Structure formats: C-alpha cells, structure tokens
LOLUM-632276 format. One line per 4 residues: number of its first residue (from 1); their letters; for each residue y, x, z of N, C-alpha, C, O. Coordinates in nm, 3 decimals. Each point is the difference from the previous one (the first is absolute). Example, Ala and Ser with C-alpha at 12.3 -4.5 7.8 and 13.67 -1.06 7.14 Angstrom:
1 = AS = -0.569:1.319:0.780:0.119:-0.089:0.000:0.120:0.090:0.000:-0.002:0.104:0.066 ~ 0.107:-0.139:-0.138:0.119:0.082:0.006:0.109:-0.077:0.073:0.111:0.051:0.017
***
This chain:
1 = MKLL = -5.079:0.842:5.181:-0.115:-0.009:-0.054:0.056:-0.190:-0.052:0.072:-0.091:0.042 ~ -0.171:0.122:-0.164:0.024:-0.087:-0.072:-0.131:-0.059:-0.029:-0.087:0.065:-0.058 ~ 0.058:-0.261:0.121:-0.113:-0.032:-0.063:0.038:-0.076:-0.074:0.082:-0.086:0.035 ~ -0.142:0.097:-0.190:-0.001:-0.134:-0.059:-0.233:-0.041:-0.041:-0.106:0.037:-0.051
5 = ILYG = 0.193:-0.150:0.144:-0.113:-0.093:-0.025:-0.039:-0.101:-0.145:0.040:-0.116:0.002 ~ -0.098:0.152:-0.094:-0.014:-0.122:-0.149:-0.131:-0.025:-0.001:-0.105:0.063:-0.009 ~ 0.140:-0.167:0.021:-0.163:-0.136:0.024:0.017:-0.022:-0.109:0.070:0.055:-0.086 ~ -0.223:-0.248:0.085:-0.003:-0.014:-0.088:-0.151:-0.005:-0.048:-0.082:0.089:0.020
9 = SPAA = 0.061:-0.199:-0.081:-0.112:0.003:-0.093:-0.110:0.064:-0.047:0.034:0.094:-0.073 ~ -0.166:-0.105:0.084:-0.028:0.199:-0.106:-0.010:-0.089:-0.126:-0.028:-0.116:-0.031 ~ 0.070:0.249:-0.032:0.085:0.042:-0.143:0.113:-0.032:-0.009:0.052:0.022:-0.109 ~ 0.032:-0.085:0.216:0.135:-0.051:-0.021:0.075:0.224:-0.075:0.113:0.003:-0.049
13 = GKLT = -0.172:0.096:0.055:0.022:0.097:-0.039:0.130:0.082:0.101:0.107:0.054:-0.028 ~ -0.207:-0.084:0.197:0.073:0.056:0.140:-0.030:0.131:-0.058:0.090:0.013:-0.082 ~ -0.169:0.101:0.076:-0.034:0.162:0.011:0.162:0.037:-0.149:0.102:0.069:0.001 ~ -0.172:-0.166:-0.107:0.087:0.060:-0.111:0.106:0.020:0.043:0.064:0.105:-0.004
17 = VANQ = -0.041:-0.182:0.039:0.188:-0.092:-0.028:0.062:0.142:0.132:0.114:0.044:-0.016 ~ -0.218:0.022:0.155:-0.009:0.088:0.061:0.030:0.036:0.017:0.075:0.026:0.094 ~ -0.163:0.069:-0.307:-0.021:0.144:0.042:0.144:-0.004:-0.064:0.076:0.070:0.067 ~ -0.007:-0.137:-0.188:0.163:0.014:-0.042:0.128:-0.043:0.113:0.120:0.024:-0.017
21 = VAKR = -0.182:-0.093:0.136:0.139:0.084:0.103:0.052:0.141:0.015:0.102:0.069:-0.011 ~ -0.332:-0.065:0.069:-0.020:0.144:-0.006:0.095:0.095:-0.029:0.094:0.050:0.062 ~ -0.161:-0.032:-0.215:0.054:0.095:-0.074:0.116:0.033:0.002:0.022:0.121:0.009 ~ 0.105:-0.224:-0.016:0.097:-0.019:0.034:0.032:0.008:0.098:0.011:0.122:-0.010
25 = TGFK = 0.026:-0.145:0.129:-0.006:0.038:0.113:-0.037:0.093:0.135:0.059:0.018:0.107 ~ -0.177:0.028:-0.158:-0.083:0.115:0.058:-0.055:-0.070:0.185:0.020:0.057:0.107 ~ -0.088:-0.189:-0.128:-0.013:-0.056:0.086:-0.109:0.096:-0.056:-0.002:0.092:-0.082 ~ -0.151:-0.196:0.217:-0.142:0.103:-0.012:-0.028:-0.159:0.026:0.069:-0.064:0.079
29 = VFHG = -0.221:-0.017:-0.183:-0.059:-0.077:-0.006:-0.126:-0.022:0.058:-0.100:0.068:-0.019 ~ 0.111:-0.155:0.084:-0.184:-0.009:0.109:-0.040:-0.120:-0.039:0.107:-0.058:0.018 ~ -0.165:-0.009:-0.051:-0.067:-0.138:-0.139:-0.065:-0.064:0.092:-0.061:0.078:0.072 ~ 0.047:-0.191:-0.044:-0.094:-0.049:0.103:-0.167:0.074:-0.041:-0.059:0.036:0.102
33 = HLSI = -0.014:-0.013:-0.226:-0.139:0.060:-0.034:0.010:0.119:0.010:-0.071:0.056:-0.084 ~ 0.128:0.015:0.150:-0.024:0.106:0.121:-0.085:-0.003:0.067:-0.115:0.035:-0.025 ~ 0.177:-0.101:0.172:-0.081:-0.006:0.082:-0.118:-0.031:-0.043:-0.106:0.034:0.053 ~ 0.123:-0.119:-0.182:-0.185:-0.155:0.057:0.016:0.088:-0.094:0.104:-0.052:-0.039
37 = DAIL = -0.120:0.174:-0.057:-0.126:0.030:-0.055:-0.024:0.169:0.082:-0.048:0.091:-0.068 ~ 0.066:-0.077:0.143:-0.001:0.137:0.094:-0.121:-0.132:0.098:-0.123:0.008:0.001 ~ 0.212:-0.122:0.074:-0.140:-0.078:0.066:-0.156:-0.003:-0.099:-0.067:0.102:-0.016 ~ 0.047:-0.175:-0.016:-0.065:-0.111:-0.149:-0.156:0.109:-0.029:-0.096:-0.056:-0.053
41 = PVFE = 0.083:0.220:0.093:-0.099:0.050:0.029:-0.057:-0.027:0.087:-0.123:-0.008:-0.013 ~ 0.169:-0.014:0.109:-0.076:0.007:0.161:0.022:-0.193:0.053:-0.081:-0.091:0.018 ~ 0.172:0.098:-0.014:-0.005:-0.189:0.059:-0.007:-0.089:-0.147:0.040:0.034:-0.111 ~ -0.089:-0.127:0.143:0.006:-0.121:-0.142:0.091:-0.041:-0.003:0.057:0.051:0.097
45 = FGSK = 0.032:-0.140:-0.160:0.136:-0.019:0.026:-0.106:-0.174:0.011:-0.105:-0.060:-0.021 ~ 0.283:0.058:0.086:0.018:-0.165:0.052:-0.105:0.048:0.167:-0.060:-0.104:0.024 ~ 0.041:0.156:0.031:-0.137:0.029:0.139:0.148:0.048:0.055:0.105:0.025:-0.057 ~ -0.156:-0.020:0.229:0.187:0.024:0.075:0.052:0.171:0.009:0.109:0.056:0.015
49 = PFFR = -0.309:0.004:-0.038:0.087:0.088:-0.034:0.056:0.127:-0.093:0.013:0.122:-0.003 ~ 0.001:-0.204:-0.045:0.055:0.010:-0.167:0.103:0.005:0.067:0.046:0.102:0.051 ~ 0.041:-0.305:-0.043:0.100:-0.023:-0.002:0.093:0.040:0.108:0.122:-0.005:-0.019 ~ -0.203:0.068:0.206:0.064:0.048:0.023:0.071:0.138:-0.022:0.114:0.030:0.034
53 = LVEM = -0.267:0.096:-0.138:0.062:0.142:-0.002:0.107:-0.043:-0.134:0.109:0.043:0.036 ~ -0.101:-0.077:-0.108:0.048:-0.111:-0.135:0.193:0.010:0.073:0.111:0.053:-0.016 ~ -0.163:-0.115:0.070:0.195:-0.055:0.124:0.020:0.159:0.060:0.097:0.054:-0.055 ~ -0.162:0.031:0.152:0.041:0.085:0.009:0.022:0.140:-0.062:0.106:0.061:0.011
57 = IRVE = -0.174:-0.032:-0.053:0.098:0.071:-0.095:0.101:-0.034:-0.124:0.065:0.094:-0.044 ~ -0.048:-0.240:-0.021:0.112:-0.024:0.010:0.175:0.033:0.096:0.101:0.035:-0.060 ~ -0.108:-0.055:0.187:0.097:-0.046:0.075:0.005:0.099:0.089:0.073:0.009:0.098 ~ -0.240:0.146:-0.177:0.112:0.087:0.091:0.046:0.144:-0.100:0.071:0.097:0.027
61 = TVAE = -0.140:-0.131:-0.139:0.079:0.027:-0.130:0.165:-0.046:-0.069:0.087:0.040:-0.078 ~ -0.115:-0.136:0.160:0.249:-0.015:0.015:-0.002:0.026:0.108:0.106:0.062:0.013 ~ -0.162:-0.064:0.098:0.100:0.038:0.166:-0.021:0.177:-0.105:0.096:0.075:-0.017 ~ -0.215:-0.050:-0.027:0.102:0.161:-0.040:0.102:0.064:0.003:0.081:0.074:0.055
65 = AARE = -0.136:-0.166:-0.184:0.178:0.021:-0.092:0.073:-0.027:0.050:0.074:0.098:-0.014 ~ -0.001:-0.192:0.097:0.093:-0.062:0.013:-0.008:0.210:0.115:0.084:0.088:-0.023 ~ -0.176:-0.073:0.107:0.051:0.076:0.058:0.075:0.133:0.005:0.073:0.057:0.081 ~ -0.160:-0.014:-0.290:0.001:0.094:-0.067:0.088:-0.044:-0.037:0.080:0.092:0.015
69 = NVDL = 0.001:-0.212:-0.080:0.178:0.042:-0.039:-0.047:-0.144:-0.150:0.054:-0.099:-0.049 ~ -0.145:0.153:0.036:-0.072:-0.032:-0.202:0.015:-0.090:-0.029:-0.092:-0.062:0.053 ~ 0.173:-0.034:-0.129:0.047:-0.040:-0.047:-0.180:-0.038:-0.100:-0.078:0.075:-0.058 ~ 0.080:-0.205:0.078:-0.169:-0.062:-0.065:0.001:-0.160:-0.009:0.042:-0.085:0.079
73 = IYTF = -0.106:0.076:-0.213:-0.013:-0.179:-0.064:-0.155:0.012:0.037:-0.070:0.101:-0.008 ~ 0.031:-0.240:0.053:-0.162:-0.013:0.098:-0.001:-0.167:-0.058:0.071:-0.097:0.028 ~ -0.190:0.117:-0.126:0.026:-0.141:-0.097:-0.113:-0.058:0.057:-0.079:0.069:0.065 ~ 0.062:-0.205:-0.087:-0.096:-0.101:0.092:0.019:-0.180:-0.087:0.079:-0.081:-0.048
77 = CYAR = -0.261:0.120:0.089:0.056:-0.141:-0.087:0.013:-0.109:0.109:-0.095:0.015:0.076 ~ 0.170:-0.114:-0.037:0.026:-0.025:0.107:-0.012:-0.211:-0.013:0.087:-0.073:-0.048 ~ -0.163:0.049:0.082:-0.085:-0.175:0.099:0.154:-0.087:0.087:0.065:0.034:0.099 ~ -0.055:-0.136:-0.176:0.162:-0.015:0.114:-0.178:-0.130:0.137:-0.109:-0.058:0.001
81 = GLDE = 0.198:0.091:0.053:-0.037:-0.021:0.160:-0.123:0.064:-0.014:-0.041:-0.105:-0.049 ~ -0.038:0.163:0.047:-0.120:0.215:0.005:0.019:0.054:0.075:-0.064:0.035:0.099 ~ 0.203:-0.010:-0.152:0.000:0.167:-0.041:0.102:0.032:0.053:0.032:0.119:0.004 ~ 0.064:-0.240:0.063:0.183:0.021:0.123:-0.142:0.179:0.125:-0.063:0.093:-0.049
85 = AHIE = 0.077:-0.126:0.171:-0.009:0.117:0.043:-0.078:0.142:-0.061:-0.024:0.110:0.050 ~ -0.001:-0.169:-0.176:-0.053:0.135:-0.043:0.149:0.137:-0.078:0.021:0.121:-0.004 ~ 0.061:-0.291:-0.056:0.148:0.068:-0.008:0.056:0.062:0.132:0.015:0.109:0.055 ~ 0.003:-0.227:-0.039:0.068:0.051:0.209:-0.014:0.168:0.017:0.080:0.087:0.032
89 = KIEN = -0.206:-0.087:-0.066:-0.095:0.176:0.086:0.114:0.023:-0.126:0.122:-0.015:0.010 ~ -0.202:0.058:-0.136:0.021:0.049:-0.077:0.242:0.028:0.035:0.074:0.098:0.016 ~ -0.056:-0.236:-0.021:0.188:-0.005:0.088:-0.009:0.101:0.074:-0.003:0.110:-0.054 ~ -0.002:-0.120:0.187:-0.032:0.049:0.132:-0.005:0.220:0.016:0.068:0.080:0.063
93 = AARE = -0.198:-0.065:-0.169:-0.001:0.097:-0.004:0.098:0.047:-0.072:-0.005:0.120:-0.024 ~ 0.086:-0.174:-0.013:0.115:0.087:-0.138:0.120:0.070:0.074:0.053:0.110:-0.010 ~ -0.032:-0.232:0.095:0.136:-0.081:0.043:-0.040:0.141:0.176:0.081:0.091:0.019 ~ -0.179:-0.103:0.057:-0.003:0.059:0.109:0.057:0.105:0.030:0.065:0.034:0.098
97 = HGGE = -0.102:0.030:-0.215:-0.020:0.143:-0.067:0.208:0.017:-0.109:0.038:0.032:-0.113 ~ 0.017:-0.071:0.225:0.192:-0.062:-0.141:-0.006:0.002:-0.145:0.100:0.029:-0.066 ~ -0.206:-0.056:0.014:-0.086:0.005:-0.125:0.126:-0.233:-0.061:0.040:-0.070:0.094 ~ -0.018:0.024:-0.236:0.024:-0.073:-0.007:-0.074:-0.042:-0.081:-0.034:0.070:-0.095
101 = VYFV = -0.009:-0.195:0.113:-0.064:-0.129:-0.157:0.050:-0.036:-0.042:0.114:-0.028:0.035 ~ -0.187:-0.008:-0.183:0.090:-0.042:-0.068:-0.081:-0.101:-0.074:-0.107:-0.004:0.062 ~ 0.103:-0.071:-0.152:-0.108:-0.115:0.017:0.037:-0.041:-0.157:0.099:-0.071:-0.022 ~ -0.207:0.134:-0.115:0.014:-0.082:-0.124:-0.159:-0.103:0.007:-0.114:0.037:0.028
105 = LLTC = 0.165:-0.169:-0.064:-0.168:-0.083:-0.093:-0.002:0.038:-0.143:0.098:0.046:-0.059 ~ -0.211:-0.066:0.007:0.012:0.008:-0.146:-0.124:-0.063:-0.028:-0.118:0.017:0.034 ~ 0.181:-0.098:-0.106:-0.051:-0.143:-0.098:-0.037:0.007:-0.097:0.023:0.095:-0.074 ~ -0.105:-0.212:0.038:-0.079:-0.023:-0.185:-0.059:-0.140:0.016:-0.038:-0.084:0.081
109 = DADE = 0.056:0.117:-0.225:-0.088:-0.140:-0.080:-0.113:0.017:0.047:-0.011:0.097:0.076 ~ -0.122:-0.187:-0.104:-0.020:-0.021:0.064:-0.113:0.056:-0.126:-0.076:0.085:0.045 ~ 0.054:-0.115:-0.187:-0.065:0.035:-0.070:0.042:0.108:-0.091:-0.057:0.036:-0.103 ~ 0.223:0.034:0.185:0.007:0.213:-0.038:-0.089:0.068:0.120:-0.025:0.120:0.004
113 = LKRR = -0.014:-0.205:0.083:-0.102:0.119:0.085:-0.095:-0.042:-0.024:-0.054:0.013:0.110 ~ -0.039:-0.071:-0.188:-0.123:-0.015:0.008:0.009:0.064:-0.071:-0.058:0.103:0.034 ~ 0.131:-0.087:-0.194:0.000:0.082:-0.134:0.014:0.171:0.146:-0.060:0.100:-0.039 ~ 0.117:-0.089:0.150:0.009:0.075:0.015:-0.108:0.096:0.090:-0.001:0.119:-0.031
117 = VVRE = -0.079:-0.158:0.126:-0.067:-0.060:0.049:-0.164:0.044:-0.026:-0.078:-0.010:0.095 ~ 0.015:0.073:-0.266:-0.080:0.054:-0.037:0.089:0.133:-0.058:-0.030:0.044:-0.111 ~ 0.093:-0.008:0.155:0.065:0.111:-0.128:-0.039:0.132:0.098:0.004:-0.012:0.122 ~ -0.056:0.191:-0.214:-0.149:0.031:0.022:0.101:0.059:0.170:-0.041:-0.014:0.115
121 = DRRK = 0.171:0.076:-0.155:0.079:0.065:0.106:-0.039:-0.056:0.211:0.007:0.041:0.116 ~ -0.037:-0.125:-0.179:-0.035:-0.109:0.161:-0.150:0.059:0.066:-0.061:0.005:0.107 ~ 0.047:0.035:-0.259:-0.182:0.060:0.086:-0.028:0.072:0.097:-0.092:-0.016:0.081 ~ 0.181:0.107:-0.086:0.003:0.103:0.069:0.000:0.032:0.119:-0.060:0.078:0.074
125 = FAKA = 0.152:-0.163:-0.067:-0.006:-0.063:0.178:-0.114:-0.096:0.028:-0.018:-0.082:-0.090 ~ -0.057:0.073:0.185:0.002:-0.135:0.044:0.038:-0.142:-0.023:-0.057:-0.074:0.080 ~ 0.131:0.014:-0.160:0.096:-0.120:-0.058:-0.068:-0.122:0.008:-0.123:-0.006:0.006 ~ 0.159:-0.043:-0.005:-0.037:-0.162:-0.093:0.037:0.070:-0.148:0.082:0.084:-0.037
129 = NTVE = -0.204:-0.175:-0.038:0.014:0.017:-0.105:-0.070:-0.075:-0.139:-0.038:0.047:-0.108 ~ 0.039:-0.170:0.156:-0.122:-0.075:-0.062:0.189:-0.083:0.063:0.089:0.017:0.084 ~ -0.144:-0.144:-0.254:0.135:-0.162:0.019:-0.186:-0.069:0.075:-0.035:-0.077:-0.089 ~ -0.034:0.077:0.158:-0.053:-0.052:0.069:0.080:0.050:0.163:0.033:-0.068:0.098
133 = MMEM = -0.022:0.223:-0.128:0.068:-0.071:0.159:0.139:-0.042:0.071:0.034:-0.051:0.107 ~ 0.040:0.111:-0.252:0.188:-0.070:-0.062:-0.033:-0.140:0.031:0.080:-0.079:0.050 ~ -0.203:0.051:-0.083:0.044:-0.159:0.026:-0.038:-0.106:0.143:0.041:-0.102:0.057 ~ -0.150:0.211:-0.052:0.037:-0.036:0.186:0.066:0.032:0.092:0.036:-0.078:0.087
137 = FLET = -0.012:0.187:-0.090:0.156:0.099:0.016:0.103:-0.158:0.082:0.027:-0.055:0.107 ~ -0.009:0.050:-0.238:0.127:-0.054:-0.089:0.001:-0.172:0.091:0.103:-0.056:0.038 ~ -0.265:-0.004:-0.020:-0.035:-0.210:-0.005:-0.028:0.112:0.208:-0.077:-0.083:0.049 ~ 0.087:0.152:0.024:-0.025:-0.035:0.127:0.070:0.064:0.104:-0.007:-0.025:0.120
141 = YDLS = 0.134:0.188:-0.227:0.067:0.016:0.048:0.148:-0.005:-0.045:0.027:-0.007:-0.120 ~ 0.077:0.009:0.223:0.155:0.014:-0.006:0.040:0.041:-0.065:0.104:-0.063:-0.020 ~ -0.114:0.183:-0.081:0.059:0.150:0.021:0.085:0.007:-0.151:-0.024:0.053:-0.108 ~ 0.155:-0.151:0.172:0.187:-0.057:-0.073:0.035:0.036:0.087:0.091:0.077:-0.032
145 = SPVP = -0.102:-0.078:0.160:0.070:-0.081:0.063:0.147:0.082:0.053:0.048:-0.112:0.018 ~ 0.046:0.189:0.016:0.000:0.108:0.065:-0.042:-0.045:0.181:-0.028:-0.105:0.058 ~ 0.048:0.282:-0.008:-0.053:0.012:0.137:0.168:-0.078:0.011:0.115:0.018:-0.040 ~ -0.231:-0.152:0.155:0.102:-0.041:0.090:0.093:0.079:0.123:-0.046:0.073:0.087
149 = GTDT = 0.225:-0.119:-0.114:0.057:0.070:0.118:0.072:0.186:-0.061:0.018:0.114:0.042 ~ -0.008:-0.170:-0.121:-0.004:0.137:-0.130:0.086:0.025:-0.090:-0.011:-0.063:-0.106 ~ 0.119:0.159:0.120:0.059:-0.002:-0.215:-0.082:0.031:-0.059:-0.051:0.111:0.018 ~ 0.012:-0.186:-0.102:-0.069:0.102:-0.093:-0.005:-0.032:-0.058:0.001:-0.121:0.022
153 = LAID = -0.014:0.153:-0.167:0.124:0.004:-0.037:-0.109:0.019:-0.256:0.014:0.097:-0.074 ~ -0.063:-0.178:0.055:-0.107:-0.136:-0.078:0.027:0.050:-0.133:0.120:0.018:-0.023 ~ -0.232:0.020:-0.105:-0.003:0.100:-0.068:-0.123:-0.103:-0.095:-0.119:0.001:0.032 ~ 0.184:-0.109:-0.178:-0.071:-0.002:-0.022:-0.031:0.090:-0.094:0.096:0.055:-0.055
157 = NTDV = -0.220:-0.020:0.015:-0.027:0.187:-0.070:-0.156:-0.031:-0.105:-0.095:0.074:-0.024 ~ 0.139:-0.278:-0.036:-0.113:-0.005:-0.046:0.098:0.041:-0.152:0.014:-0.121:-0.020 ~ 0.045:0.169:-0.071:0.057:0.037:-0.080:0.107:0.147:-0.012:0.041:0.070:-0.092 ~ -0.021:-0.075:0.271:0.115:0.091:-0.004:-0.128:0.156:0.034:-0.114:0.017:0.043
161 = LPAE = 0.239:0.069:-0.098:-0.119:0.163:-0.043:0.026:0.052:0.094:0.119:0.020:0.025 ~ -0.273:0.047:0.116:0.050:0.072:0.068:0.082:0.071:-0.018:-0.082:0.092:-0.007 ~ 0.239:-0.007:-0.019:0.048:0.061:-0.046:0.119:-0.102:0.061:0.061:0.045:0.097 ~ -0.017:-0.196:-0.151:0.074:-0.070:0.006:-0.080:0.021:0.191:0.050:0.079:0.080
165 = AAER = -0.156:-0.156:-0.050:0.041:-0.079:0.174:0.046:0.110:0.008:0.111:-0.007:0.053 ~ -0.157:0.166:-0.092:0.061:0.147:0.143:0.151:-0.059:-0.025:0.041:-0.106:0.049 ~ 0.037:0.193:-0.135:0.063:-0.021:0.059:0.098:-0.097:0.045:0.084:0.050:0.076 ~ -0.067:-0.199:-0.104:0.002:-0.162:0.039:-0.029:0.058:0.192:0.070:-0.049:0.088
169 = IIEH = -0.168:0.143:-0.059:-0.047:-0.014:0.176:0.140:0.094:0.024:0.081:-0.021:0.090 ~ -0.072:0.112:-0.175:0.059:0.145:0.078:0.148:0.009:-0.001:0.079:0.075:0.058 ~ -0.058:-0.215:-0.177:0.187:-0.023:0.026:-0.013:-0.068:0.053:0.108:-0.012:0.057 ~ -0.221:-0.115:0.006:0.045:-0.138:0.094:0.045:0.126:0.142:0.111:0.017:0.050
173 = FGFK = -0.268:0.071:-0.009:0.054:0.022:0.103:0.091:0.163:0.048:0.018:0.062:0.105 ~ 0.017:-0.048:-0.235:0.151:0.066:0.041:-0.113:0.191:-0.009:0.039:0.116:0.016 ~ -0.234:-0.196:-0.063:-0.031:0.231:0.012:0.064:0.108:-0.061:0.008:-0.016:-0.122 ~ 0.043:0.124:0.166:0.012:0.096:-0.089:-0.058:0.054:-0.079:-0.095:0.044:0.064
177 = QQEN = 0.084:-0.017:-0.152:-0.075:0.065:-0.159:-0.046:0.098:0.010:0.072:0.050:0.086 ~ -0.172:0.051:-0.121:-0.048:0.087:-0.006:0.147:0.074:-0.113:0.060:-0.088:-0.061 ~ -0.009:0.236:0.037:-0.001:0.026:-0.131:-0.003:0.026:-0.099:0.086:-0.004:-0.088 ~ -0.225:0.048:0.090:-0.037:-0.023:-0.118:-0.157:-0.084:-0.023:-0.105:0.053:-0.039
181 = A = 0.129:-0.220:0.080:-0.002:-0.117:-0.024:0.057:-0.064:-0.132:-0.006:-0.122:-0.017
***
C-alpha cells in the first residue's frame, strides 16, 4: 500500500490535485472533509466528540486501506505545531500494516488563496469559504511549513495547473500510471 499525504492550507488545491493523481494512478482519494461532513450533523464542529470521531474515522480508514493494500491519497490541512500527533497516527496506521508513506505540501500565494476560497465548488463540503476565514487561518496558523522529519515534496501551485502538479508528484515518487490515464 502506498499512502500519499497531500497537505496544505485551505484552497491550496489539495482535493483537485488528489483527483488528478488518482485519475492517473488508480489511487483512491480520502479527503479530510469526508470525515468532517459525516460527523457535523451529530456533533458541533470543534467539540471533543467531534474531533475524537473525525480522527478515529481518518486513522481507521487509512489502517484498513493498508490492511487491504489499497493505495490511498489522504488530504489534510496541516498546521505546524498543532497536527504532528495526528500525522504520526496516520503515518503509523499505514506503516503498521506494511504501507509506504509519501508527503506532498501544496503551497499557494495568499492572494490566490483568497481568490480560490470563495469558489462555488468548495461549498459542497463544509470547507472554509470566505476571505475572512482564509485571512484568519493565514494569520493564526503556520500552514505552509513541511511536516518535521519528513521528506516532503513541496509544490507551489499558485500558477501550476492541477494536472501538472499531479504529473510532478507521480514522477517524483515513481508512481505507476494506469495505461488509460
């Protein structure tokens, strides 16, 4: 099993790039908002049960994918200094079952992030979707640093098409492409 952890700030293009990688490689995509959207109807965002269940869903999904040898892309909005324990749990869930883990950080110019955050396609999931939210995230959290202790491929995709970013990722890690991709 190969686990590609694709991380970056909100609106950096994580899901869009993940879908492009998946289309070319056959990897499955497990993006962070699937777990959030599953729990929001039951528990308030930010509550202890909310975070506990979201993390459980994420870790167990990665672990099961590793047990079943399903190549997976996991998207995550990583904040340096806050999320190291979560990343370690995700990484361990894959490695404990023979998985290999790869890291990609997508970065993007702040002005472009503010343009992207209000796009309509972000509304189908409970994503950050206002300029004010983006400004708060950028002022409060370090969302553009690599996860410490990892060999992270960093891509500034401010002016890079998602297909090009996907090709860089596939080539860098030597992922096998599907013939019909």
